[in-house]
C-alpha positions in Angstrom: 0.2 -13.9 -11.2 4.1 -15.6 -9.4 5.7 -12.9 -7.0 8.5 -12.7 -8.2 7.2 -12.5 -11.7 5.4 -9.2 -10.5 8.6 -7.9 -9.4 10.7 -7.8 -12.6 8.1 -5.4 -14.4 9.0 -2.5 -12.2 12.8 -1.8 -11.7 13.2 -0.6 -8.2 14.1 2.3 -7.4 15.5 3.8 -3.9 17.0 6.5 -2.2 17.5 6.7 1.4 18.0 10.4 1.6 14.7 11.1 0.0 12.4 11.9 2.9 9.7 14.0 1.3 6.8 12.1 -0.7 5.6 14.3 -4.3 2.4 15.1 -4.2 1.1 12.9 -7.7 -2.6 13.4 -9.4 -3.2 11.5 -12.2 -5.8 11.4 -15.1 -6.7 11.3 -18.6 -6.8 13.5 -20.8 -9.9 12.8 -23.2 -11.1 10.4 -21.2 -13.6 11.5 -18.9 -13.0 11.0 -15.1 -14.6 8.6 -13.3 -16.7 9.6 -10.5 -16.7 7.0 -8.1 -18.0 8.3 -4.5 -21.6 9.6 -3.9 -19.6 13.6 -3.6 -18.3 13.1 -7.0 -21.0 12.6 -8.9 -21.3 14.2 -12.4 -24.4 13.4 -13.2 -27.0 14.5 -11.1 -31.1 13.8 -11.0 -34.3 16.2 -10.9 -36.4 15.6 -8.4 -39.1 14.2 -11.1 -35.8 11.1 -11.5 -34.3 12.8 -15.1 -30.9 12.9 -15.0 -29.4 16.4 -15.9 -25.9 17.9 -16.3 -24.0 18.3 -13.8 -22.0 21.9 -14.9 -20.0 21.9 -11.5 -16.5 21.0 -11.7 -15.0 17.7 -12.9 -14.0 16.7 -9.2 -9.8 16.0 -10.9 -9.4 19.8 -12.0 -11.5 20.6 -8.5 -8.8 17.9 -6.5 -5.7 19.7 -9.1 -7.0 23.0 -7.7 -6.4 22.1 -4.4 -3.5 21.1 -5.3 -2.5 24.5 -6.8 -3.3 26.4 -4.2 -0.9 23.8 -2.1 2.1 24.8 -4.0 2.4 21.2 -4.2 3.9 19.5 -7.4 1.0 17.9 -10.0 1.6 14.5 -12.6 -0.7 14.4 -15.1 -1.0 10.9 -16.6 -2.2 11.4 -20.7 -1.6 8.1 -21.6 -4.7 6.5 -22.6 -3.8 3.4 -22.2 -2.9 3.7 -18.7 -5.3 2.9 -15.3 -4.8 4.4 -12.1 -7.0 4.5 -9.4 -6.3 6.1 -6.2 -7.5 3.2 -3.8 -5.1 0.6 -5.7 -2.4 3.1 -4.2 -0.7 1.8 -1.1 1.8 4.6 0.6 3.7 2.8 3.6 6.5 5.1 3.5 9.4 3.1 2.0 7.7 1.7 -0.8 4.5 1.9 -2.6 2.6 -1.0 -3.7 0.4 -1.2 -6.5 -2.8 -3.5 -7.0 -3.9 -4.9 -11.2 -7.6 -4.7 -10.3 -10.0 -3.2 -12.9 -9.1 -0.3 -12.0 -5.3 -0.2 -12.2 -3.1 -1.9 -15.0 0.0 -2.3 -15.4 1.0 1.2 -17.5 -0.6 3.4 -14.6 1.6 1.4 -11.9 4.8 2.2 -14.5 3.7 5.4 -15.3 3.7 6.5 -10.9 6.5 4.3 -10.9 8.5 7.2 -12.6 6.6 9.3 -11.0 8.2 8.4 -7.9 12.0 7.1 -8.7 13.4 7.5 -5.1 11.0 4.4 -4.1 10.6 1.0 -5.0 7.2 0.2 -6.5 5.4 -2.7 -6.9 2.7 -4.4 -7.9 0.2 -7.0 -6.4 -2.7 -8.8 -8.4 -5.8 -7.8 -6.3 -8.3 -11.0 -6.8 -11.5 -10.2 -5.1 -12.7 -6.4 -4.1 -12.9 -3.2 -5.9 -9.0 -2.0 -5.6 -6.4 -2.6 -3.0 -6.9 -0.7 0.2 -10.2 -2.6 -0.1 -9.1 -5.2 2.3 -5.9 -3.4 3.2 -4.9 0.5 4.9 -1.3 1.4 6.8 -1.9 1.6 10.4 0.8 3.6 11.5 4.7 3.6 11.1 5.3 -0.1 9.7 1.8 -1.3 10.6 -0.2 -3.2 7.6 -3.6 -3.8 8.1 -4.8 -6.2 6.3 -8.4 -8.6 5.8 -8.5 -12.1 7.0 -10.0 -13.6 3.8 -7.9 -15.6 1.3 -7.4 -12.9 -1.0 -6.5 -10.3 1.3 -3.5 -13.4 2.9 -2.4 -14.1 -0.6 -1.3 -10.1 -1.4 0.0 -9.6 2.3 2.2 -13.3 1.2 2.9 -11.1 -2.5 4.2 -8.4 -0.4 6.0 -9.5 1.6 8.2 -11.3 -0.5 8.8 -8.8 -3.0 10.1 -6.2 -0.2 13.3 -5.2 2.0 11.5 -4.4 4.3 9.8 -5.8 7.4 6.4 -5.0 8.3 4.2 -5.9 11.7 -0.4 -6.8 10.6 -3.2 -6.7 12.5 -5.4 -7.9 11.1 -8.9 -7.9 11.1 -12.4 -10.1 10.9 -13.5 -8.1 7.7 -11.8 -7.5 5.3 -13.4 -3.9 4.8 -13.0 -3.1 8.4 -9.4 -3.0 7.7 -9.6 0.5 5.4 -8.7 2.6 8.1 -7.2 6.4 8.0 -3.7 7.4 10.0 -2.2 10.3 11.4 -0.1 11.1 13.3 -0.8 14.2 14.9 0.8 17.3 17.3 0.6 16.1 21.1 -1.6 14.1 20.1 0.4 11.1 17.9 -1.2 7.8 16.2 -5.2 8.7 15.8 -6.2 5.7 13.0 -10.2 6.5 12.4 -11.6 3.5 11.7 -15.2 1.9 10.4 -17.4 1.5 14.1 -18.6 -1.2 16.3 -21.8 -1.0 15.1 -20.4 -1.9 11.4 -18.1 -4.1 12.2 -18.4 -4.9 16.0 -15.7 -8.1 15.6 -12.8 -5.8 13.9 -13.5 -3.3 16.6 -12.4 -5.7 18.7 -9.6 -5.8 17.5 -8.3 -2.9 16.9 -8.5 -1.7 20.3 -5.4 -4.2 21.0 -3.9 -0.6 19.2 -3.2 0.8 23.4 -0.6 3.7 22.8 -3.3 5.1 19.9 -6.3 7.8 19.6 -8.7 5.5 18.1 -11.4 7.6 16.3 -15.0 5.6 14.8 -16.7 6.7 11.6 -19.4 5.5 10.6 -19.8 4.7 6.5 -22.8 2.4 6.3 -23.8 4.8 3.8 -20.4 5.6 1.6 -20.1 1.6 2.1 -23.0 0.4 -0.6 -21.4 2.4 -3.2 -17.9 0.4 -2.1 -16.7 3.8 -0.4 -14.2 3.3 2.7 -12.9 5.8 4.3 -10.0 6.2 2.8 -12.0 7.5 -0.6 -13.4 10.3 1.5 -10.1 11.6 2.6 -6.2 12.6 0.6 -3.2 13.5 3.6 -1.1 16.5 2.7 2.4 16.4 4.7 1.8 20.2 5.4 1.7 22.4 9.0 -1.2 23.4 10.5 -2.0 27.4 9.7 -2.8 26.2 6.1 
């Protein structure tokens, strides 16, 4: 898919006066949500290995309830033809990049663009891997952490071609190591959670180049077995610390 074709699929919308992002929780009303991590499973097994129905609330309902308690805006995706995985949504602070993968389609990206009218939304084909953030994430303001594989580099090139903004990049040898969590914390400054050196020793050396950062290695050796990454286990909310 050529970058020029992708750019025209979703109109670019920008508004430099908009400073705050609306939180969106998207899912289908009719189709049950798919649990994609070990602690969101909606089916459990007894000690004998037999499946039992889990009577706990579905993960989307639990998340929706938590967001409501924080008085955040929620947009529900009800189009049965639309699919949108959070792992395919990369927000840079200036615009959105949405990966078109096995879990996210064009219609899902269009609904996201309609919900965030003040930001440009561009689609990026995911040629390999589960979703877009399987090989990239934001490592700080204007900094994209990207894997070194050919599919990852092709995706980065497309993002650079479609964007009106210039981004710095930090390339790590391992694609999965590129999935990080960046936070700008009071009294702490730039904080980056990243996979440990035990998992990806060469990539850990690259993160050490970020001298102005507080680097926090996080072990993800078990969740990675079920395609779980650090961003899959987190929800970042821009609120005061007294929530």
